[in-house]
Each structure stands twice: as structure tokens, then as C-alpha cells.
C-alpha atoms as a printed R data frame, in Angstrom:
    type eleno elety resid chain resno       x       y        z
1   ATOM     1    CA   UNK     A     1 -74.805 136.996  -85.580
2   ATOM     2    CA   UNK     A     2 -74.630 138.938  -88.314
3   ATOM     3    CA   UNK     A     3 -71.415 141.023  -87.440
4   ATOM     4    CA   UNK     A     4 -69.398 138.035  -86.415
5   ATOM     5    CA   UNK     A     5 -70.595 136.511  -90.019
6   ATOM     6    CA   UNK     A     6 -69.683 139.095  -91.652
7   ATOM     7    CA   UNK     A     7 -66.001 139.711  -89.467
8   ATOM     8    CA   UNK     A     8 -65.427 136.206  -90.446
9   ATOM     9    CA   UNK     A     9 -66.588 136.609  -94.178
10  ATOM    10    CA   UNK     A    10 -63.809 139.412  -94.186
11  ATOM    11    CA   UNK     A    11 -61.020 137.255  -92.670
12  ATOM    12    CA   UNK     A    12 -61.768 134.415  -95.007
13  ATOM    13    CA   UNK     A    13 -61.510 136.935  -97.927
14  ATOM    14    CA   UNK     A    14 -58.675 138.148  -96.396
15  ATOM    15    CA   UNK     A    15 -56.533 135.289  -96.116
16  ATOM    16    CA   UNK     A    16 -57.984 134.083  -99.962
17  ATOM    17    CA   UNK     A    17 -56.812 137.390 -100.982
18  ATOM    18    CA   UNK     A    18 -53.462 137.520  -99.120
19  ATOM    19    CA   UNK     A    19 -52.180 134.399  -98.801
20  ATOM    20    CA   UNK     A    20 -53.354 132.406 -101.775
21  ATOM    21    CA   UNK     A    21 -54.484 134.584 -104.588
22  ATOM    22    CA   UNK     A    22 -51.722 137.225 -104.714
23  ATOM    23    CA   UNK     A    23 -48.636 134.755 -104.631
24  ATOM    24    CA   UNK     A    24 -50.306 132.740 -107.168
25  ATOM    25    CA   UNK     A    25 -50.600 136.348 -109.434
26  ATOM    26    CA   UNK     A    26 -47.435 137.366 -108.772
27  ATOM    27    CA   UNK     A    27 -45.980 134.191 -109.343
28  ATOM    28    CA   UNK     A    28 -44.256 134.176 -106.177
29  ATOM    29    CA   UNK     A    29 -42.247 130.395 -105.595
30  ATOM    30    CA   UNK     A    30 -44.172 130.139 -102.181
31  ATOM    31    CA   UNK     A    31 -46.957 129.335 -104.977
32  ATOM    32    CA   UNK     A    32 -44.856 127.744 -107.636
33  ATOM    33    CA   UNK     A    33 -43.767 124.916 -105.021
34  ATOM    34    CA   UNK     A    34 -46.977 123.858 -103.856
35  ATOM    35    CA   UNK     A    35 -47.949 123.727 -107.341
36  ATOM    36    CA   UNK     A    36 -45.202 121.749 -108.476
37  ATOM    37    CA   UNK     A    37 -45.797 119.054 -105.857
38  ATOM    38    CA   UNK     A    38 -49.330 118.072 -106.503
39  ATOM    39    CA   UNK     A    39 -48.353 118.107 -110.335
40  ATOM    40    CA   UNK     A    40 -50.232 120.928 -111.613
41  ATOM    41    CA   UNK     A    41 -48.095 123.177 -114.048
42  ATOM    42    CA   UNK     A    42 -47.380 126.924 -113.143
43  ATOM    43    CA   UNK     A    43 -48.810 128.204 -116.708
44  ATOM    44    CA   UNK     A    44 -52.260 127.849 -114.507
45  ATOM    45    CA   UNK     A    45 -51.065 130.021 -111.383
46  ATOM    46    CA   UNK     A    46 -52.480 132.998 -112.507
47  ATOM    47    CA   UNK     A    47 -55.602 131.265 -113.991
48  ATOM    48    CA   UNK     A    48 -56.388 129.680 -110.263
49  ATOM    49    CA   UNK     A    49 -55.415 133.162 -108.550
50  ATOM    50    CA   UNK     A    50 -58.219 134.531 -110.569
51  ATOM    51    CA   UNK     A    51 -60.917 131.733 -109.861
52  ATOM    52    CA   UNK     A    52 -59.925 132.357 -106.232
53  ATOM    53    CA   UNK     A    53 -60.438 135.991 -106.250
54  ATOM    54    CA   UNK     A    54 -63.886 135.589 -108.028
55  ATOM    55    CA   UNK     A    55 -65.071 133.292 -105.921
56  ATOM    56    CA   UNK     A    56 -64.330 135.491 -102.698
57  ATOM    57    CA   UNK     A    57 -65.758 138.679 -104.536
58  ATOM    58    CA   UNK     A    58 -69.216 136.683 -105.139
59  ATOM    59    CA   UNK     A    59 -68.724 135.187 -101.727
60  ATOM    60    CA   UNK     A    60 -68.810 139.218 -100.156
61  ATOM    61    CA   UNK     A    61 -71.689 140.526 -102.381
62  ATOM    62    CA   UNK     A    62 -74.787 139.513 -100.403
63  ATOM    63    CA   UNK     A    63 -76.828 138.981 -103.692
64  ATOM    64    CA   UNK     A    64 -74.214 136.641 -104.634
65  ATOM    65    CA   UNK     A    65 -72.952 135.355 -101.508
66  ATOM    66    CA   UNK     A    66 -74.558 131.655 -101.983
67  ATOM    67    CA   UNK     A    67 -73.297 131.351 -105.672
68  ATOM    68    CA   UNK     A    68 -69.370 132.110 -103.822
69  ATOM    69    CA   UNK     A    69 -70.012 129.794 -101.247
70  ATOM    70    CA   UNK     A    70 -70.902 127.180 -103.851
71  ATOM    71    CA   UNK     A    71 -67.611 127.635 -105.884
72  ATOM    72    CA   UNK     A    72 -65.207 128.502 -103.414
73  ATOM    73    CA   UNK     A    73 -66.674 124.539 -102.198
74  ATOM    74    CA   UNK     A    74 -65.885 123.454 -105.304
75  ATOM    75    CA   UNK     A    75 -62.187 124.771 -105.321
76  ATOM    76    CA   UNK     A    76 -61.248 123.848 -102.120
77  ATOM    77    CA   UNK     A    77 -63.058 119.991 -103.119
78  ATOM    78    CA   UNK     A    78 -60.380 120.476 -106.201
79  ATOM    79    CA   UNK     A    79 -57.180 121.445 -103.498
80  ATOM    80    CA   UNK     A    80 -58.164 118.703 -101.306
81  ATOM    81    CA   UNK     A    81 -58.493 115.831 -104.342
82  ATOM    82    CA   UNK     A    82 -54.988 117.504 -105.362
83  ATOM    83    CA   UNK     A    83 -52.963 117.270 -101.950
84  ATOM    84    CA   UNK     A    84 -54.740 113.475 -101.149
85  ATOM    85    CA   UNK     A    85 -53.565 112.259 -104.617
86  ATOM    86    CA   UNK     A    86 -49.971 113.566 -103.538
87  ATOM    87    CA   UNK     A    87 -50.239 111.712  -99.811
88  ATOM    88    CA   UNK     A    88 -49.136 115.514  -98.393
89  ATOM    89    CA   UNK     A    89 -49.670 115.460  -94.726
90  ATOM    90    CA   UNK     A    90 -53.291 114.992  -93.792
91  ATOM    91    CA   UNK     A    91 -54.369 117.437  -91.107
92  ATOM    92    CA   UNK     A    92 -52.115 120.375  -92.230
93  ATOM    93    CA   UNK     A    93 -52.320 120.091  -95.988
94  ATOM    94    CA   UNK     A    94 -54.839 117.908  -97.006
95  ATOM    95    CA   UNK     A    95 -57.788 118.609  -94.817
96  ATOM    96    CA   UNK     A    96 -57.423 122.670  -94.790
97  ATOM    97    CA   UNK     A    97 -59.672 122.519  -97.838
98  ATOM    98    CA   UNK     A    98 -62.275 121.267  -95.027
99  ATOM    99    CA   UNK     A    99 -61.540 123.364  -92.252
100 ATOM   100    CA   UNK     A   100 -61.436 126.408  -95.005
101 ATOM   101    CA   UNK     A   101 -64.972 125.261  -96.541
102 ATOM   102    CA   UNK     A   102 -66.444 125.053  -92.981
103 ATOM   103    CA   UNK     A   103 -65.558 128.509  -92.358
104 ATOM   104    CA   UNK     A   104 -67.196 129.952  -95.592
105 ATOM   105    CA   UNK     A   105 -70.594 128.132  -94.543
106 ATOM   106    CA   UNK     A   106 -70.235 128.760  -91.021
107 ATOM   107    CA   UNK     A   107 -69.719 132.718  -91.674
108 ATOM   108    CA   UNK     A   108 -72.514 132.476  -94.653
109 ATOM   109    CA   UNK     A   109 -75.286 130.642  -91.987
110 ATOM   110    CA   UNK     A   110 -74.149 133.866  -89.842
111 ATOM   111    CA   UNK     A   111 -74.451 136.746  -91.981
112 ATOM   112    CA   UNK     A   112 -77.756 135.677  -94.358
113 ATOM   113    CA   UNK     A   113 -80.869 134.453  -92.810
114 ATOM   114    CA   UNK     A   114 -81.682 132.624  -95.999
115 ATOM   115    CA   UNK     A   115 -78.724 129.947  -95.246
116 ATOM   116    CA   UNK     A   116 -80.190 130.077  -91.747
117 ATOM   117    CA   UNK     A   117 -83.780 129.104  -92.978
118 ATOM   118    CA   UNK     A   118 -82.083 126.427  -95.395
119 ATOM   119    CA   UNK     A   119 -79.884 124.992  -92.687
120 ATOM   120    CA   UNK     A   120 -81.982 125.861  -89.075
121 ATOM   121    CA   UNK     A   121 -79.227 124.633  -86.719
122 ATOM   122    CA   UNK     A   122 -81.604 127.041  -83.967
123 ATOM   123    CA   UNK     A   123 -84.674 127.110  -82.997
């Protein structure tokens, strides 16, 4: 279980670093266009990319993993709200934050015994 949790954590971190934070930090059009759609100015692009990276670093460090998961959940909640506000497609855009958030918490549950003690899904 622990290995599966770390593999899932690595995949999530890789996705957020490569597909989400890196384009923002480089100011690529693929990151600018969605920001315009939801009404966020481009000046926040680098800040949001840094916040994403910070959340993932915290999530990957065992001692701060819970804090990283909570902060990532908050970040994803903001993304969900922004997509919902502009009526983006529900299943592909708006709910993607829910899918990713579930993956973050499943990964944490798999790799951290303390998380399994708080959320005892298995007996």
C-alpha cells in the first residue's frame, strides 16, 4: 500500500510540476489562455505556479504531507470555483479539481499510516 501511495504521489507531483506549474512559470500561452477565460489577470500566473510547486513540495515531504494535502485542496477549490463561475464544461474542466483532490488524499491515505488511522476505511 505504501509503495502505491508513493507512486501515486509522484505521479500527482509530476503532473502538477510539468503540466500545471511549469507552463505558468514560463508564461506559456497554454497557461495564459485558461487564466483569461476565468478572468484572472496574467500578473498572477507566476504566483499561482509558485504556490502549486510549494504545495507539492510540502505534500511530498512526509513530515509536512498533511499540510501539503490541505493546501493543495484549498488551491483546487479555488480552481473549481473559478471554472464553475465561468460555466466551463463540468466533467472535463470544473470537476477536474475534484478528481485531482481525491487522488491527492488517496495517495496520502495509502502512504501515511497516520492518515489511515484518521480515516479508517479498512479494518
